[in-house]
C-alpha positions as semicolon CSV with decimal commas, in nm:
position;residue;x (nm);y (nm);z (nm)
1;M;4,906;-6,017;2,060
2;G;4,849;-6,265;1,781
3;A;4,516;-6,377;1,930
4;S;4,397;-6,016;1,953
5;A;4,490;-5,952;1,592
6;A;4,308;-6,269;1,484
7;I;3,992;-6,162;1,668
8;F;4,014;-5,814;1,517
9;L;4,055;-5,947;1,165
10;A;3,772;-6,197;1,214
11;G;3,540;-5,906;1,279
12;C;3,623;-5,764;0,937
13;K;3,473;-6,060;0,760
14;A;3,140;-5,989;0,588
15;G;2,909;-6,167;0,352
16;G;2,546;-6,240;0,286
17;D;2,322;-6,086;0,552
18;Y;2,617;-6,031;0,786
19;Q;2,806;-5,714;0,700
20;G;3,069;-5,738;0,969
21;T;3,131;-5,561;1,297
22;E;3,053;-5,190;1,304
23;Y;3,360;-5,004;1,426
24;A;3,219;-4,658;1,351
25;P;2,842;-4,695;1,403
26;N;2,773;-4,325;1,361
27;M;2,863;-4,376;0,994
28;Y;2,609;-4,655;0,960
29;H;2,311;-4,518;1,152
30;S;2,144;-4,195;1,055
31;V;2,086;-3,927;1,316
32;A;1,768;-3,839;1,127
33;Y;1,449;-4,042;1,175
34;E;1,439;-4,363;0,976
35;S;1,104;-4,318;0,807
36;L;0,994;-4,682;0,788
37;S;1,110;-4,803;1,128
38;Q;1,044;-4,710;1,487
39;I;1,231;-4,787;1,808
40;T;1,086;-4,615;2,113
41;D;1,341;-4,738;2,368
42;Q;1,573;-4,443;2,427
43;D;1,843;-4,673;2,565
44;A;1,849;-4,897;2,259
45;G;2,207;-4,913;2,138
46;W;2,351;-4,728;2,437
47;Y;2,673;-4,924;2,394
48;F;2,719;-4,759;2,051
49;N;2,639;-4,415;2,180
50;A;2,781;-4,188;1,910
51;L;2,511;-3,921;1,933
52;D;2,656;-3,698;2,203
53;A;2,484;-3,892;2,484
54;R;2,136;-3,786;2,375
55;S;2,010;-4,142;2,354
56;G;2,108;-4,488;2,245
57;E;2,240;-4,524;1,892
58;F;1,936;-4,719;1,774
59;Y;1,665;-4,498;1,927
60;N;1,442;-4,390;1,642
61;S;1,112;-4,233;1,739
62;N;0,953;-3,896;1,663
63;P;0,890;-3,711;1,993
64;Y;0,685;-3,447;1,814
65;N;0,422;-3,693;1,697
66;P;0,155;-3,766;1,966
67;Y;0,199;-4,139;1,899
68;K;0,580;-4,114;1,872
69;M;0,550;-4,245;1,517
70;N;0,764;-4,183;1,212
71;L;0,631;-4,227;0,859
72;R;0,478;-4,574;0,837
73;Q;0,447;-4,815;0,548
74;P;0,106;-4,781;0,379
75;P;-0,141;-5,072;0,401
76;K;-0,120;-5,335;0,133
77;H;-0,312;-5,288;-0,193
78;V;-0,375;-4,916;-0,147
79;V;-0,342;-4,688;-0,451
80;K;-0,185;-4,345;-0,425
81;R;-0,405;-4,058;-0,537
82;E;-0,308;-3,713;-0,653
83;T;-0,368;-3,402;-0,446
84;H;-0,699;-3,367;-0,628
85;G;-0,799;-3,720;-0,536
86;W;-0,730;-3,855;-0,887
87;L;-0,632;-4,215;-0,939
88;P;-0,315;-4,275;-1,144
89;Y;-0,362;-4,262;-1,520
90;R;-0,410;-4,618;-1,647
91;G;-0,428;-4,566;-2,022
92;A;-0,241;-4,841;-2,205
93;N;0,088;-4,761;-2,372
94;D;-0,016;-4,880;-2,718
95;T;-0,206;-4,761;-3,023
96;T;-0,541;-4,845;-2,862
97;G;-0,450;-4,650;-2,549
98;L;-0,349;-4,352;-2,761
99;R;-0,675;-4,367;-2,956
100;L;-0,882;-4,388;-2,638
101;A;-0,688;-4,096;-2,489
102;N;-0,865;-3,872;-2,742
103;R;-1,175;-3,911;-2,524
104;L;-1,004;-3,774;-2,214
105;V;-1,122;-3,435;-2,094
106;N;-0,875;-3,188;-1,946
107;P;-0,988;-3,117;-1,587
108;F;-0,855;-2,761;-1,608
109;E;-1,007;-2,460;-1,778
110;A;-0,794;-2,225;-1,986
111;T;-0,769;-1,962;-1,715
112;P;-0,477;-1,716;-1,711
113;A;-0,332;-1,889;-1,404
114;I;-0,345;-2,234;-1,567
115;L;-0,196;-2,107;-1,892
116;D;0,080;-1,922;-1,707
117;R;0,170;-2,237;-1,518
118;G;0,149;-2,439;-1,838
119;K;0,392;-2,199;-2,004
120;V;0,644;-2,237;-1,721
121;L;0,620;-2,616;-1,744
122;Y;0,641;-2,612;-2,124
123;E;0,955;-2,399;-2,113
124;T;1,104;-2,637;-1,857
125;Y;1,029;-2,970;-2,022
126;C;0,940;-2,903;-2,387
127;K;1,097;-2,587;-2,524
128;H;1,444;-2,733;-2,579
129;C;1,302;-2,967;-2,845
130;H;0,975;-2,813;-2,969
131;G;1,086;-2,450;-2,951
132;A;0,940;-2,150;-2,770
133;K;0,640;-2,133;-3,002
134;G;0,604;-2,505;-3,063
135;G;0,753;-2,494;-3,411
136;G;0,983;-2,795;-3,363
137;D;1,284;-2,565;-3,374
138;G;1,428;-2,592;-3,023
139;K;1,799;-2,612;-2,955
140;V;1,795;-2,992;-2,951
141;A;1,618;-3,006;-3,288
142;Q;1,855;-2,751;-3,441
143;G;2,171;-2,905;-3,303
144;V;2,492;-2,713;-3,259
145;K;2,781;-2,640;-3,494
146;I;3,133;-2,715;-3,369
147;D;3,423;-2,652;-3,607
148;D;3,171;-2,620;-3,890
149;V;3,028;-2,965;-3,810
150;E;2,668;-3,010;-3,701
151;H;2,617;-3,211;-3,381
152;S;2,320;-3,332;-3,173
153;S;2,064;-3,266;-3,444
154;Y;1,737;-3,459;-3,416
155;P;1,540;-3,415;-3,738
156;G;1,174;-3,497;-3,706
157;V;1,091;-3,318;-3,378
158;A;0,719;-3,242;-3,395
159;N;0,613;-2,900;-3,516
160;L;0,319;-2,861;-3,282
161;R;0,185;-2,573;-3,490
162;G;0,159;-2,782;-3,804
163;D;-0,188;-2,847;-3,944
164;A;-0,178;-3,217;-3,853
165;Y;-0,091;-3,145;-3,491
166;K;-0,356;-2,878;-3,453
167;K;-0,615;-3,154;-3,477
168;I;-0,483;-3,359;-3,185
169;T;-0,674;-3,342;-2,857
170;E;-0,547;-3,244;-2,515
171;G;-0,595;-3,606;-2,410
172;H;-0,364;-3,713;-2,693
173;I;-0,099;-3,465;-2,578
174;F;-0,137;-3,582;-2,218
175;H;-0,095;-3,946;-2,324
176;V;0,215;-3,874;-2,535
177;I;0,377;-3,675;-2,254
178;T;0,309;-3,972;-2,026
179;Y;0,444;-4,251;-2,246
180;G;0,637;-4,078;-2,524
181;K;0,601;-4,135;-2,897
182;G;0,851;-4,152;-3,180
183;L;1,158;-3,946;-3,092
184;M;0,999;-3,821;-2,772
185;G;1,074;-4,011;-2,455
186;A;0,829;-4,077;-2,174
187;H;0,792;-3,799;-1,918
188;G;0,537;-3,962;-1,690
189;S;0,793;-4,010;-1,414
190;Q;0,921;-3,653;-1,433
191;V;0,598;-3,457;-1,477
192;S;0,294;-3,505;-1,253
193;E;-0,049;-3,575;-1,402
194;E;-0,167;-3,230;-1,301
195;D;0,127;-3,065;-1,475
196;R;0,087;-3,280;-1,786
197;W;-0,267;-3,150;-1,825
198;K;-0,148;-2,793;-1,783
199;I;0,116;-2,842;-2,052
200;A;-0,149;-2,987;-2,283
201;K;-0,369;-2,684;-2,224
202;Y;-0,081;-2,448;-2,300
203;V;0,013;-2,636;-2,621
204;K;-0,340;-2,592;-2,752
205;E;-0,310;-2,221;-2,672
206;L;0,018;-2,204;-2,868
207;Q;-0,154;-2,360;-3,166
208;K;-0,403;-2,073;-3,181
209;N;-0,130;-1,816;-3,244
């Protein structure tokens, strides 16, 4: 009895690359395809069979792909492109990069469809600070009053309809959305390049009204 308990407890030890014995493997191994691995042997892990006898626990291969492949790791040194075939924006996050961004040309025309999409994106990502019309009077900029005390007020949110801002280019807007500036945080990880250009196009349309 004591020896059995000792063996059982020894299996609980974990550290480094060894994470201990798996007593409930179905909680460790996903039933879904593991995207960056592939095991074609259907009997692999049969001794851990926790998948209703469909296959071994470790079997991980896509039967619907003609090559039985899951998603594979991309080759080294490749660069992801956008759906339009664009390379990632590489403008520098400094004053020189912002100045050079003025030379960028928006790849989209001001069509009704582009402006409509730009409006949706603006209202999603920008309206809460810059306001519905770009006047710098969004809810975040205004703050809220609780027990007659103002909270969460951020003075200095850009009034995009001000004379100074009417002179900025769409490339400038795109760059600032990407990296942020002043009170504004970077949105490059939240908003795709395509959508950043559409927002820039819509902001310029707001400035006309």
